[in-house]
N, C-alpha and C positions, 0 to 999 in steps of 0.2 A: 504494500500500500504506500502510495506517495503522499507525504505530508508536507504542507507548507508551514514553516515555523514562524514564530514571532520574530519580527525584525526591528520593531520600534523599541526605544529605550523606555525605562520605567516612567519617566515624567509624562509621557503621553497618556497612559492609562495604567491602573494598578496591575501588579504582577499576579496576585493570587485572587481566588474566587471570593474569599471573605472580604477583602478590601473593595473589590468591585461591587459586591452586594451592598456593602455599607454606603458607598458613594451613590449608587443608583437609588437607594432608599432615601438618601438625603436630597437628591434632586427632585424627588416626587413628594416629599413631605409637605402636607398641607395644600397640595395642588390637585385639581381634577380638571378634566377637559371642559371647555365651555358647554353649558347646557344646550346651546343652540347648534352645536356641532352635530351633523348627522353621523350615525354609527356606520361602521363598515367601510372605512376608508381603504383605498386601493394603493396608496403610496404617499410619498412626500419628499421634502427636501430638508436635509439636516446639515449643520456645520461640521467641520472636521479638525478644529483646533484640539489641543489637549483637553482632557475632561475638565480641568480646572476652569477653563474659560467657556467651553461650549457644551460640556456634558449635560447640563441642565436642559438645554433645548433638545438635544438628541434624545434623551431619555423620555421627554414628554411627547415627542412625535411618536416614538416606538410604543409608548404606553397607550396612546390614543389609537394607534393602528391595531393594537392587540384585541380590540373589541371584535375584530373579524372572527367568525366561528372557526374557520379553517384556513390555514396558510401552509401550503405544502412547500413552496419555494420562495425565498427572499432574493429578489434581484437587487444587487447592490452596485450602483454605478459610481465609480470614482472618477478622478480627473487629473488635473495638472498636465493636460495634453494640449498640444498645439494644433492648428488647423490642418497641417500636413500629415499628422499622425494617423495610423490605423488604430482601431480599438484594440486594447490589450486584455486578453482573457486569462483568468487564473485556471490552470488545467490540472492542478494536483487533485487527489481524491478527497483529502481532508485538509482543514486548516485549523491549527491549534488556537485555543482561546483559554483564558483563565477558568472558564466554566466547562471546559472539555472541548473536544474536537467538533467542528462543524463539518458535516458531510457535503461535499460538492456534488451537485447534480450533473454527473458526467454526460448523461444522455442529452440533457438540455444544452450543455456546453458544446457537445459535438454538433448538434443541430444548428446552433448559433454560428459556429465557426464555418460550417458549410454554407450558411445562408448569406453572410456578409464578409467582406474582407477584414481579417483580423490578424493579430499576432499573439503568441503566447507571452504572458507576463513573466518577466525575469524572476526566478525564485528568490533572488537576493535583493529584490527591490525594497527600498525603505520608504516608498511613497506612503504617506499617512492616510490618504483619502478614504481608503477601504479598511485598512487594518484597524484604525482607531474606532471603527463602528462594530467590530466583530463580537466583542463581549456583550454589547447591547443586543445584537441579533440573537445570540445564543441564550441570553437571559430571558428575553421577551417571547422568543419563538423557539423553544428548546428542541422541538421535534422537526423543525423545518430544515430543508436542505438550502444550499446557497449557490447562486450564480454570481460571480464577481467579475466585473469588467470595467476597465478605465475607458472613459468615453472622450473623444477629441472635441475640441471647440470648432466644430464645422457642421455642415448638414449631414455628415456621417452619423452624428449623434441622433438625429431625427430618424434616419434609416435604421439605426440600431434599435431605437426605442420601438419602432413599429414592428421590426422583426421579432423582438422578444415577445410582444403581445401576440403576434401571429403563432409563434411556437406554443405559447401557453394555451391558446384556444385550440390549436390542432391536437395537442396532447391531453387536453382537458385538465390542466393543472391550475390549481388555485395559487395565485402569486400576489405579492406586494412588490412595488418598485420604489426604491429609495435612491435619490440623487444626493451626492455628498459634495457640497461646495461652501466655502466661506465667501463673503461678499467683499466690499471695497477694502483694499489694503492701503491705508493712508498714512502719510508722514515720511520723515527722512529715511527711515529704514526701508521704505518701499519706493522712494523716488517720486512720491506724489505730494505736492505742497501747493496746490492751486488756491487754497484758502488759508495759507499760513498754518499756524499751530494754535492749539488751545481750544476752548469751548466752541468758538464759532466754526471751526473746522469740523468738529463733531456734529454740530447741528446740520451743516451742509451735507455731510455723508449720510446722516439719518434721513433728513427730509427731502433730499434731492437725489443724490447719487444712488444710494441703495433703494430708495423708494421706487425709482423707475424700474429697476430690475424686478423687484418684488411684485409690482403691478403686472408686469408681463407674465410672471410665473402664475399669479392668481388667475389671470385670464387664460392660462394654459396656451400661450402663444410662444411656441419654441423658437420660431424665427426671430421675433422681436426680442426675446430674451438673449439670444446669441448676438444679435446686432448691438443691443444695449451694452452687453458686457465688453464687446470689442471696442465700441466707441468711447465708453465712459470708464473702462477698467473697473467694472462693478462686480466682478466675480472672478475667482481664480480657477474655477472648474465648471464653467458654464455648460460644457458638454454634458456633464453628469446630470445637471438639473434639467437640461433639454431632453435628454433621453428618458428620464423618469416621468416627466409630465407627458411626453409623447406616448409612452407605454400606457399610462393611466387614461389618457384621452382615448386611445384606441380601444380601451376596455369599457368606455362609456362614461367616464367622469367628465363633468362639464366645467368645474371650477375648483380652485384651491381655497383653503382657509388658512390665514396666518395665525398660528398659535401664539407666537411671541417674536420679538426682535430686540436685540441690544447689541452693544459693541464691547470689545475688550476694554475700552476706555471706562465703561461703567463699572468694570470689575477692578481694573488697575489703571488709573489715569496715566497717560503717557503721550508724548508727542506723536508716537506711532501707534496705530491701533487698527483693528479689523472688525468688520460688521458680520453679524450672525443672524440668520433667520430660520425659524422652524415652521414649515408649511405642511399641511396635510391635504391630499387630493382625495 
């Protein structure tokens, strides 16, 4: 059996199950999904910073999606891919997490790799967009299998999202589709200083730059989302979000719901900061 090992360091997410359990419980303490939110979501968008910064949003999206009666496969779209890249698919049989191994749906992976141009993901990759979500996947959907693929910032993301939905329908598999992306990376660390530094820059990111991308996501407009991210540098992994919303749209979802939004500045004020959104489709 081929196993994909943990490649991220401890600071991204806890090493053992006990610590993961404790943090997830703290993220959900005193919180419940909005009463107006329809049950049975088919996917969403989550951030992928270390759990200290974005774990709360991720846990709440997964907790909300757990209301589905049956989830056989979690489709997890990662990113950090350019427009000229092919989707990169994880092809090992299992992937280790602090809560135990997640089984990869190899049949689904095989069908996907035959259906669209793809590459195998490097086993030694330290990209965080997928791995930082795995303990959450295993915790909230312990019996589900996984399909993990990094999606490029191009129309290939839309093609990929549609193909995943088609395979799920053809095979009669119940899935949820999650897109992993952070939003605007602002400040000197990221080479973006269009509004200087300080509280005014945070307000601009929240009310203008990130707001535009979130609106496209909630309308489930993958093309506009990709264009906004390219023009305004409003997402680091727009392809992942585009693929997730495309899959959900192909399965009949008509709109997204914003669970919450904040920035790393709200947790640790600094001249450089990142935006995070939790969306459910």
